Phi, psi and omega in degrees: 000130181293153175288139176266127182206138179292155177299322179296317179295319179297317178299321177299319178296322177296317176299317177299320179295320177297327178292343178285343180291127179305141185307322181295328176280320180301322179294336182276349180279121183218141176063044179231134177246132176258125182241152172239123179236157179298310187197150175282122184294333181274331180219089187297345180264356180293134183269328180200163182208130171260132177228118180162201180245112182301151179306323182290347181251359182279143177226196183294344179276357187291331185311140177081006181288150173298156180298146170291159177232142168243119180248129177252129185260102187301305185297322180296319179292314180298326179291327183284330190266151181266337181203176183301321181299320178294323178297314179303313181295314183293322177297315180299313180298316183294315179297311180299318179302312183288322176296325178299325176298325176302323179276003176089013180275126184272173184303314182301314181294320178299320178294320177300324182276355179088015179248029185282000000 
């Protein structure tokens, strides 16, 4: 049974997770929008998704690009978790995981670092 949580509380958890990013890295984040959606229509079990051009792939042609997006999928996370404590942890892991893609960190490395 999925955890029941208000949209406002979930949004607060995403904000708390963003606050976990060390200030020196947070200052390096530019042109990124964080969104919360109910579920990914193409992959309903997906917890989060980064869409954009990672910092490591940007060049002089990058100017004027639309913002990158990090989307956190509320219903998928709530469905996965057994209680509020698990939701707090999963939101933090998912937000950090997707922001790490912005910095060019791939899936294998994230799993090695414990953010898989």
